[in-house]
C-alpha positions as CSV (number, residue, x, y, z in Angstrom):
1,M,58.6,134.1,152.8
2,N,62.4,134.1,153.2
3,H,64.0,131.6,150.8
4,N,67.6,130.8,151.0
5,V,69.1,130.7,147.5
6,Y,72.1,128.7,148.6
7,I,69.9,125.7,149.5
8,Y,68.4,125.7,146.0
9,L,71.9,125.9,144.5
10,L,73.1,123.1,146.6
11,I,70.1,120.9,145.7
12,M,70.6,121.6,142.0
13,A,74.4,120.9,142.2
14,L,73.8,117.6,144.0
15,T,71.1,116.6,141.4
16,T,73.4,117.4,138.5
17,Y,76.4,115.6,140.2
18,L,74.3,112.5,140.9
19,I,73.0,112.3,137.4
20,R,76.6,112.4,136.1
21,V,78.3,110.1,138.7
22,L,75.7,107.4,139.2
23,P,76.1,105.8,135.8
24,L,79.9,105.7,136.2
25,T,79.7,104.1,139.6
26,L,76.8,101.6,138.9
27,I,77.8,100.4,135.5
28,R,81.3,98.9,135.7
29,R,81.4,96.7,132.6
30,E,80.6,97.0,128.9
31,I,76.9,97.1,128.0
32,K,76.2,94.1,125.8
33,N,72.4,94.3,125.5
34,Q,71.6,95.6,122.0
35,T,68.3,97.2,123.1
36,I,70.1,99.3,125.7
37,K,72.9,100.1,123.4
38,S,70.6,101.3,120.7
39,F,68.6,103.3,123.2
40,L,71.7,105.0,124.5
41,Y,72.9,105.7,120.9
42,Y,69.8,107.8,120.1
43,V,69.6,109.7,123.4
44,P,71.7,112.7,122.3
45,Y,69.7,113.1,119.0
46,V,66.4,112.9,120.8
47,T,67.5,115.4,123.5
48,L,68.7,117.8,120.8
49,S,65.4,117.5,118.9
50,V,63.3,118.0,122.0
51,M,65.2,121.1,122.9
52,T,65.3,122.5,119.4
53,F,61.8,121.9,118.1
54,P,59.9,124.2,120.4
55,A,62.5,126.9,119.9
56,I,62.0,126.7,116.2
57,L,58.2,127.2,116.4
58,T,58.4,130.1,118.9
59,A,61.3,132.0,117.4
60,T,59.2,133.9,114.8
61,E,56.3,136.3,115.0
62,S,53.8,133.7,113.7
63,M,53.9,129.9,114.1
64,I,52.8,129.6,110.4
65,S,56.1,131.1,109.1
66,A,58.0,128.9,111.5
67,A,56.2,125.8,110.4
68,I,56.8,126.6,106.7
69,A,60.4,127.4,107.3
70,L,60.8,124.1,109.2
71,A,59.3,122.2,106.3
72,V,61.6,124.0,103.9
73,G,64.6,123.2,106.1
74,I,63.7,119.5,106.3
75,L,63.2,119.3,102.5
76,A,66.5,121.1,101.8
77,A,68.3,118.8,104.3
78,W,66.6,115.7,102.8
79,F,67.9,116.7,99.3
80,G,71.4,117.0,100.6
81,R,71.9,120.7,101.0
82,S,74.6,121.9,103.4
83,L,73.9,123.2,106.9
84,F,74.6,126.7,105.7
85,Q,72.2,126.4,102.8
86,V,69.5,124.9,105.0
87,S,69.7,127.7,107.5
88,V,69.8,130.4,104.8
89,L,66.8,128.9,103.0
90,S,64.9,128.7,106.3
91,C,65.7,132.3,107.2
92,L,64.6,133.5,103.8
93,T,61.4,131.5,104.1
94,V,60.6,133.2,107.4
95,F,61.4,136.6,106.0
96,V,59.2,136.1,102.9
97,V,56.2,134.5,104.7
98,E,56.1,137.1,107.5
99,F,56.4,139.8,104.9
100,L,53.4,138.4,103.1
101,L,51.4,137.7,106.2
102,F,51.9,141.2,107.7
103,L,51.4,143.3,104.6
């Protein structure tokens, strides 16, 4: 099989271009529907969550340490800790849990 890489690149470029250009060309006026506005408001947060969550669970040696660190991070954020504190607490949690699991 002889595949031409340039065809794949062209298709990917066209797809990306169309995804970015079509909303600009099809929607000319302000969106007034509250349901659509609220949906579009949450799209970036959902996209970030969908991309981040699997990476969190697969970034460590065991999924147990990742899940515990995720819970610690959520609790720390819930109680108003800064982003730096949340990340340090999560990293320390992974370190301690994996140290205890692989003794």
